[in-house]
Every structure is written in C-alpha cells, then in structure tokens.
C-alpha positions in Angstrom: -5.1 -56.8 -56.2 -4.2 -55.9 -59.7 -3.5 -52.2 -60.5 -3.8 -50.4 -63.8 -2.5 -47.4 -65.5 -5.0 -45.8 -67.8 -3.7 -43.0 -70.0 -5.4 -40.8 -72.6 -2.6 -39.6 -74.8 -2.8 -36.7 -77.2 0.5 -36.8 -79.2 1.8 -33.3 -80.0 5.2 -34.2 -81.3 5.1 -37.5 -83.2 8.8 -37.8 -83.9 9.7 -37.3 -80.2 6.9 -39.5 -79.0 8.3 -42.3 -81.2 11.4 -42.3 -79.0 9.1 -42.7 -75.9 7.3 -45.6 -77.5 10.5 -47.4 -78.2 11.9 -47.0 -74.7 8.8 -47.6 -72.4 8.0 -51.3 -73.1 11.3 -52.5 -71.6 10.6 -50.5 -68.4 7.0 -51.9 -68.1 8.3 -55.4 -68.6 11.1 -54.9 -66.0 8.4 -54.2 -63.4 6.2 -57.1 -64.4 3.7 -54.9 -66.3 1.6 -56.0 -69.2 0.0 -53.9 -71.9 -3.7 -54.6 -72.3 -4.4 -51.7 -74.7 -1.9 -49.6 -76.6 -3.6 -47.4 -79.1 -6.1 -48.7 -81.6 -9.5 -47.6 -82.8 -11.7 -45.6 -80.4 -15.5 -45.5 -80.9 -17.4 -43.3 -78.4 -20.9 -44.5 -77.5 -21.9 -42.2 -74.6 -20.7 -39.0 -73.0 -18.4 -36.3 -74.3 -15.0 -37.8 -73.6 -12.9 -37.6 -76.8 -9.7 -39.6 -76.2 -7.2 -39.7 -79.0 -5.0 -42.7 -77.9 -5.8 -44.9 -74.9 -3.2 -47.0 -73.1 -3.9 -49.5 -70.3 -1.1 -51.3 -68.5 -1.7 -53.9 -65.8 0.6 -54.5 -62.9 0.5 -57.0 -60.1 -0.5 -54.4 -57.5 -0.5 -50.7 -56.8 2.8 -50.7 -55.1 4.6 -52.2 -58.1 2.8 -49.8 -60.4 4.0 -46.8 -58.4 7.5 -48.3 -58.2 7.6 -48.4 -62.0 6.2 -44.9 -62.5 8.7 -43.3 -60.1 11.6 -45.5 -61.2 14.9 -44.4 -62.6 14.3 -46.6 -65.6 11.0 -44.7 -66.5 12.2 -41.2 -65.6 13.8 -40.5 -68.9 10.9 -41.8 -71.0 8.5 -40.0 -68.8 10.2 -36.7 -69.5 10.0 -37.4 -73.3 6.3 -38.2 -73.0 5.7 -35.0 -71.1 7.5 -33.0 -73.8 5.7 -34.8 -76.7 2.1 -35.4 -75.6 -0.7 -34.0 -73.4 -1.7 -36.9 -71.2 -4.3 -37.7 -68.6 -3.2 -40.6 -66.4 -5.2 -42.6 -63.8 -4.0 -45.4 -61.4 -6.8 -47.8 -60.5 -7.1 -51.1 -58.6 -9.4 -53.8 -59.7 -9.9 -57.3 -61.0 
C-alpha cells in the first residue's frame, strides 16, 4: 500500500532552508519517492488549521518511506530543515 509524508512547513530561515530544498529531491528520488505537492497556494475552507507550506511525498510503502526518513542520505538535510523551519510531519498509508 502506498505511504505518504505530509508536512506543514513554517520556514524560519529562508537562506538555510534553500540548502535543504536543493538537497532533498535527490534523496527522495533515490528511495523511489515522488513529490505530489511541494508548496503552492493554500486556501483554507474549514477549520482553523493555518499551514504556511504543505509538502506531500508518495512512497511505494511505509517501509520504504521510513527507510528514506532514517537514511544516511537524508540525515544531513533533515538537520538543516530542523534548524531552518518549524515542521509538523505525518506518515500515512492510503491509496
């Protein structure tokens, strides 16, 4: 079953976050991931959630998603993201 990373990213250091954005796509691709949403306009219709930047990445399954997230290749970019943004991250399975 497909698995998805859904992230709500509030960038706090745009210059440092740019380095993250440049490094991550290669790691996602290496693990067979595919960006479905990466930024773009957000228009809230219900509720009180106020995301600033939403990213959704699809992986073949949860195991592969977790391998990517905990991989050596992603560890450096992950540290950069954690230093340059406040982020909420979910892992979900679905079709």
